[in-house]
BAKOL-128750 format. One record per residue (C-alpha): z, y, x; residue number from 1; residue in three letters. Coordinates in Angstrom, 2 decimals, decimal comma. Each point is the difference from the previous one (the first is absolute). Layout:
# residues N
<r><c3>Z</c3><c2>Y</c2><c1>X</c1><dodren>NUM</dodren><lumpa>ALA</lumpa></r>
...
This chain:
# residues 111
<r><c3>-16,10</c3><c2>-3,42</c2><c1>-26,87</c1><dodren>1</dodren><lumpa>MET</lumpa></r>
<r><c3>-0,07</c3><c2>-2,04</c2><c1>-3,63</c1><dodren>2</dodren><lumpa>ASN</lumpa></r>
<r><c3>3,48</c3><c2>-1,98</c2><c1>0,68</c1><dodren>3</dodren><lumpa>ILE</lumpa></r>
<r><c3>2,68</c3><c2>-0,13</c2><c1>-2,99</c1><dodren>4</dodren><lumpa>MET</lumpa></r>
<r><c3>2,99</c3><c2>-1,58</c2><c1>0,89</c1><dodren>5</dodren><lumpa>GLU</lumpa></r>
<r><c3>1,84</c3><c2>-2,34</c2><c1>-2,76</c1><dodren>6</dodren><lumpa>ILE</lumpa></r>
<r><c3>3,27</c3><c2>-1,15</c2><c1>0,43</c1><dodren>7</dodren><lumpa>ASN</lumpa></r>
<r><c3>-0,50</c3><c2>-0,28</c2><c1>3,97</c1><dodren>8</dodren><lumpa>GLY</lumpa></r>
<r><c3>-3,27</c3><c2>-1,49</c2><c1>-0,16</c1><dodren>9</dodren><lumpa>TYR</lumpa></r>
<r><c3>-3,16</c3><c2>1,60</c2><c1>0,42</c1><dodren>10</dodren><lumpa>GLN</lumpa></r>
<r><c3>-3,49</c3><c2>0,02</c2><c1>-1,61</c1><dodren>11</dodren><lumpa>ALA</lumpa></r>
<r><c3>-3,30</c3><c2>1,71</c2><c1>0,23</c1><dodren>12</dodren><lumpa>VAL</lumpa></r>
<r><c3>-1,30</c3><c2>1,79</c2><c1>-2,33</c1><dodren>13</dodren><lumpa>ILE</lumpa></r>
<r><c3>-3,93</c3><c2>1,41</c2><c1>-1,39</c1><dodren>14</dodren><lumpa>GLN</lumpa></r>
<r><c3>-1,13</c3><c2>1,46</c2><c1>-3,23</c1><dodren>15</dodren><lumpa>TYR</lumpa></r>
<r><c3>-3,05</c3><c2>-2,42</c2><c1>-1,29</c1><dodren>16</dodren><lumpa>ASP</lumpa></r>
<r><c3>-2,60</c3><c2>2,00</c2><c1>-1,63</c1><dodren>17</dodren><lumpa>PRO</lumpa></r>
<r><c3>-1,40</c3><c2>-2,56</c2><c1>-1,87</c1><dodren>18</dodren><lumpa>GLU</lumpa></r>
<r><c3>3,08</c3><c2>-1,02</c2><c1>-2,22</c1><dodren>19</dodren><lumpa>ILE</lumpa></r>
<r><c3>1,66</c3><c2>3,48</c2><c1>1,02</c1><dodren>20</dodren><lumpa>GLU</lumpa></r>
<r><c3>3,00</c3><c2>-1,53</c2><c1>0,20</c1><dodren>21</dodren><lumpa>MET</lumpa></r>
<r><c3>1,97</c3><c2>0,28</c2><c1>3,76</c1><dodren>22</dodren><lumpa>PHE</lumpa></r>
<r><c3>0,35</c3><c2>-3,24</c2><c1>1,31</c1><dodren>23</dodren><lumpa>ARG</lumpa></r>
<r><c3>2,79</c3><c2>-0,81</c2><c1>2,66</c1><dodren>24</dodren><lumpa>GLY</lumpa></r>
<r><c3>0,62</c3><c2>-3,38</c2><c1>2,18</c1><dodren>25</dodren><lumpa>GLU</lumpa></r>
<r><c3>3,10</c3><c2>-0,55</c2><c1>1,82</c1><dodren>26</dodren><lumpa>PHE</lumpa></r>
<r><c3>-0,30</c3><c2>-1,15</c2><c1>3,69</c1><dodren>27</dodren><lumpa>ILE</lumpa></r>
<r><c3>1,24</c3><c2>-2,06</c2><c1>2,95</c1><dodren>28</dodren><lumpa>GLY</lumpa></r>
<r><c3>0,89</c3><c2>-2,53</c2><c1>-3,26</c1><dodren>29</dodren><lumpa>LEU</lumpa></r>
<r><c3>-0,24</c3><c2>-3,63</c2><c1>0,66</c1><dodren>30</dodren><lumpa>ASN</lumpa></r>
<r><c3>-2,71</c3><c2>0,10</c2><c1>-3,68</c1><dodren>31</dodren><lumpa>GLY</lumpa></r>
<r><c3>-1,17</c3><c2>2,32</c2><c1>-1,79</c1><dodren>32</dodren><lumpa>GLY</lumpa></r>
<r><c3>1,22</c3><c2>2,86</c2><c1>-2,27</c1><dodren>33</dodren><lumpa>ALA</lumpa></r>
<r><c3>-2,04</c3><c2>2,60</c2><c1>-1,87</c1><dodren>34</dodren><lumpa>ASP</lumpa></r>
<r><c3>0,79</c3><c2>2,65</c2><c1>-2,83</c1><dodren>35</dodren><lumpa>PHE</lumpa></r>
<r><c3>-1,70</c3><c2>2,42</c2><c1>-2,18</c1><dodren>36</dodren><lumpa>TYR</lumpa></r>
<r><c3>0,44</c3><c2>2,77</c2><c1>-1,58</c1><dodren>37</dodren><lumpa>ALA</lumpa></r>
<r><c3>-1,73</c3><c2>3,29</c2><c1>-1,12</c1><dodren>38</dodren><lumpa>LYS</lumpa></r>
<r><c3>2,40</c3><c2>2,78</c2><c1>1,32</c1><dodren>39</dodren><lumpa>ASP</lumpa></r>
<r><c3>2,41</c3><c2>-0,16</c2><c1>2,83</c1><dodren>40</dodren><lumpa>ILE</lumpa></r>
<r><c3>3,40</c3><c2>-0,37</c2><c1>-1,99</c1><dodren>41</dodren><lumpa>ASP</lumpa></r>
<r><c3>-1,27</c3><c2>-2,75</c2><c1>-1,80</c1><dodren>42</dodren><lumpa>SER</lumpa></r>
<r><c3>-1,39</c3><c2>-2,34</c2><c1>3,15</c1><dodren>43</dodren><lumpa>LEU</lumpa></r>
<r><c3>3,70</c3><c2>0,76</c2><c1>1,09</c1><dodren>44</dodren><lumpa>ARG</lumpa></r>
<r><c3>1,24</c3><c2>-2,34</c2><c1>-2,56</c1><dodren>45</dodren><lumpa>ARG</lumpa></r>
<r><c3>-3,16</c3><c2>-2,32</c2><c1>-0,49</c1><dodren>46</dodren><lumpa>GLU</lumpa></r>
<r><c3>1,01</c3><c2>-0,45</c2><c1>4,73</c1><dodren>47</dodren><lumpa>GLY</lumpa></r>
<r><c3>4,04</c3><c2>-0,41</c2><c1>-1,18</c1><dodren>48</dodren><lumpa>GLU</lumpa></r>
<r><c3>-1,70</c3><c2>-2,85</c2><c1>-2,92</c1><dodren>49</dodren><lumpa>ILE</lumpa></r>
<r><c3>-2,70</c3><c2>-1,95</c2><c1>2,81</c1><dodren>50</dodren><lumpa>SER</lumpa></r>
<r><c3>3,42</c3><c2>-0,04</c2><c1>2,98</c1><dodren>51</dodren><lumpa>LEU</lumpa></r>
<r><c3>2,39</c3><c2>-1,23</c2><c1>-2,79</c1><dodren>52</dodren><lumpa>LYS</lumpa></r>
<r><c3>-2,19</c3><c2>-2,55</c2><c1>-0,20</c1><dodren>53</dodren><lumpa>VAL</lumpa></r>
<r><c3>-0,97</c3><c2>-1,24</c2><c1>3,09</c1><dodren>54</dodren><lumpa>PHE</lumpa></r>
<r><c3>3,01</c3><c2>0,02</c2><c1>1,51</c1><dodren>55</dodren><lumpa>LEU</lumpa></r>
<r><c3>1,29</c3><c2>-2,18</c2><c1>-2,96</c1><dodren>56</dodren><lumpa>ASP</lumpa></r>
<r><c3>-3,19</c3><c2>-1,81</c2><c1>0,67</c1><dodren>57</dodren><lumpa>MET</lumpa></r>
<r><c3>1,02</c3><c2>-0,46</c2><c1>3,78</c1><dodren>58</dodren><lumpa>CYS</lumpa></r>
<r><c3>3,49</c3><c2>-0,83</c2><c1>-0,92</c1><dodren>59</dodren><lumpa>ARG</lumpa></r>
<r><c3>-0,49</c3><c2>-2,75</c2><c1>-2,11</c1><dodren>60</dodren><lumpa>GLU</lumpa></r>
<r><c3>-2,44</c3><c2>-1,07</c2><c1>2,35</c1><dodren>61</dodren><lumpa>ASP</lumpa></r>
<r><c3>1,90</c3><c2>0,25</c2><c1>3,05</c1><dodren>62</dodren><lumpa>GLY</lumpa></r>
<r><c3>-2,40</c3><c2>2,34</c2><c1>2,01</c1><dodren>63</dodren><lumpa>ILE</lumpa></r>
<r><c3>1,04</c3><c2>2,67</c2><c1>2,45</c1><dodren>64</dodren><lumpa>GLU</lumpa></r>
<r><c3>-1,25</c3><c2>2,87</c2><c1>-2,34</c1><dodren>65</dodren><lumpa>PRO</lumpa></r>
<r><c3>-1,27</c3><c2>1,80</c2><c1>3,06</c1><dodren>66</dodren><lumpa>ARG</lumpa></r>
<r><c3>-2,80</c3><c2>-0,63</c2><c1>2,64</c1><dodren>67</dodren><lumpa>LYS</lumpa></r>
<r><c3>1,12</c3><c2>-0,84</c2><c1>3,66</c1><dodren>68</dodren><lumpa>ARG</lumpa></r>
<r><c3>-2,28</c3><c2>2,33</c2><c1>3,05</c1><dodren>69</dodren><lumpa>TYR</lumpa></r>
<r><c3>0,22</c3><c2>-2,05</c2><c1>2,47</c1><dodren>70</dodren><lumpa>SER</lumpa></r>
<r><c3>-0,45</c3><c2>2,97</c2><c1>2,64</c1><dodren>71</dodren><lumpa>GLY</lumpa></r>
<r><c3>-3,17</c3><c2>-1,87</c2><c1>1,08</c1><dodren>72</dodren><lumpa>ARG</lumpa></r>
<r><c3>-3,79</c3><c2>0,55</c2><c1>-1,06</c1><dodren>73</dodren><lumpa>PHE</lumpa></r>
<r><c3>-3,46</c3><c2>-0,68</c2><c1>1,45</c1><dodren>74</dodren><lumpa>ASN</lumpa></r>
<r><c3>-2,36</c3><c2>2,81</c2><c1>0,37</c1><dodren>75</dodren><lumpa>LEU</lumpa></r>
<r><c3>-3,78</c3><c2>-0,28</c2><c1>0,02</c1><dodren>76</dodren><lumpa>ARG</lumpa></r>
<r><c3>-1,61</c3><c2>3,14</c2><c1>1,85</c1><dodren>77</dodren><lumpa>ILE</lumpa></r>
<r><c3>-3,46</c3><c2>0,52</c2><c1>1,88</c1><dodren>78</dodren><lumpa>SER</lumpa></r>
<r><c3>0,40</c3><c2>-1,03</c2><c1>4,12</c1><dodren>79</dodren><lumpa>PRO</lumpa></r>
<r><c3>-0,93</c3><c2>3,89</c2><c1>0,19</c1><dodren>80</dodren><lumpa>GLU</lumpa></r>
<r><c3>2,99</c3><c2>1,06</c2><c1>-2,19</c1><dodren>81</dodren><lumpa>LEU</lumpa></r>
<r><c3>2,06</c3><c2>-2,46</c2><c1>2,14</c1><dodren>82</dodren><lumpa>HIS</lumpa></r>
<r><c3>-0,78</c3><c2>0,98</c2><c1>3,53</c1><dodren>83</dodren><lumpa>ALA</lumpa></r>
<r><c3>0,72</c3><c2>3,89</c2><c1>-1,05</c1><dodren>84</dodren><lumpa>GLU</lumpa></r>
<r><c3>3,18</c3><c2>-0,83</c2><c1>-1,25</c1><dodren>85</dodren><lumpa>ILE</lumpa></r>
<r><c3>0,91</c3><c2>-2,13</c2><c1>2,83</c1><dodren>86</dodren><lumpa>ALA</lumpa></r>
<r><c3>-1,04</c3><c2>3,28</c2><c1>2,09</c1><dodren>87</dodren><lumpa>LYS</lumpa></r>
<r><c3>2,50</c3><c2>2,46</c2><c1>-1,95</c1><dodren>88</dodren><lumpa>ARG</lumpa></r>
<r><c3>2,44</c3><c2>-2,52</c2><c1>0,16</c1><dodren>89</dodren><lumpa>ALA</lumpa></r>
<r><c3>0,11</c3><c2>-0,55</c2><c1>3,49</c1><dodren>90</dodren><lumpa>THR</lumpa></r>
<r><c3>-0,56</c3><c2>3,63</c2><c1>1,09</c1><dodren>91</dodren><lumpa>ALA</lumpa></r>
<r><c3>2,98</c3><c2>1,01</c2><c1>-2,40</c1><dodren>92</dodren><lumpa>ALA</lumpa></r>
<r><c3>2,63</c3><c2>-2,83</c2><c1>1,70</c1><dodren>93</dodren><lumpa>GLY</lumpa></r>
<r><c3>-0,17</c3><c2>-2,40</c2><c1>-2,54</c1><dodren>94</dodren><lumpa>ARG</lumpa></r>
<r><c3>-0,86</c3><c2>-3,15</c2><c1>-0,96</c1><dodren>95</dodren><lumpa>SER</lumpa></r>
<r><c3>-2,83</c3><c2>-0,17</c2><c1>-2,88</c1><dodren>96</dodren><lumpa>LEU</lumpa></r>
<r><c3>2,53</c3><c2>-1,40</c2><c1>-2,45</c1><dodren>97</dodren><lumpa>ASN</lumpa></r>
<r><c3>2,41</c3><c2>2,62</c2><c1>0,37</c1><dodren>98</dodren><lumpa>GLN</lumpa></r>
<r><c3>-2,69</c3><c2>2,72</c2><c1>0,52</c1><dodren>99</dodren><lumpa>TRP</lumpa></r>
<r><c3>-1,41</c3><c2>-0,87</c2><c1>-3,71</c1><dodren>100</dodren><lumpa>VAL</lumpa></r>
<r><c3>3,94</c3><c2>-0,91</c2><c1>-1,55</c1><dodren>101</dodren><lumpa>VAL</lumpa></r>
<r><c3>0,62</c3><c2>3,80</c2><c1>1,05</c1><dodren>102</dodren><lumpa>GLU</lumpa></r>
<r><c3>-3,60</c3><c2>1,15</c2><c1>-1,26</c1><dodren>103</dodren><lumpa>VAL</lumpa></r>
<r><c3>0,31</c3><c2>-1,65</c2><c1>-2,98</c1><dodren>104</dodren><lumpa>LEU</lumpa></r>
<r><c3>3,31</c3><c2>1,56</c2><c1>-0,34</c1><dodren>105</dodren><lumpa>GLN</lumpa></r>
<r><c3>-1,22</c3><c2>3,16</c2><c1>0,40</c1><dodren>106</dodren><lumpa>GLN</lumpa></r>
<r><c3>-2,82</c3><c2>-0,55</c2><c1>-2,92</c1><dodren>107</dodren><lumpa>SER</lumpa></r>
<r><c3>2,61</c3><c2>-0,94</c2><c1>-2,33</c1><dodren>108</dodren><lumpa>LEU</lumpa></r>
<r><c3>2,33</c3><c2>3,70</c2><c1>0,64</c1><dodren>109</dodren><lumpa>GLN</lumpa></r>
<r><c3>-3,30</c3><c2>2,05</c2><c1>-0,74</c1><dodren>110</dodren><lumpa>THR</lumpa></r>
<r><c3>-0,38</c3><c2>-1,66</c2><c1>-3,13</c1><dodren>111</dodren><lumpa>THR</lumpa></r>
């Protein structure tokens, strides 16, 4: 995966061929913080600067920098997929929620 960790925060890294630079964007924040550079070492330095600016602004404004997740989200799927998932969950002796959580956890382990 294209994830860079900087001072305990994670950023997704992508290469932008139009500007011939790497772009990093911090994830899981209560706002946006991105950074650009031509090479990985410079990208890390720029990321540290961007993160510091973001964290300083959060401190000044009294905002928690990390986004909080409730553990709930809505998912829209086709009725056919819903029926198939419900069948598989029942066959596995799990609730629909338990089965989906297990499948999601398994998919994270294989990436």
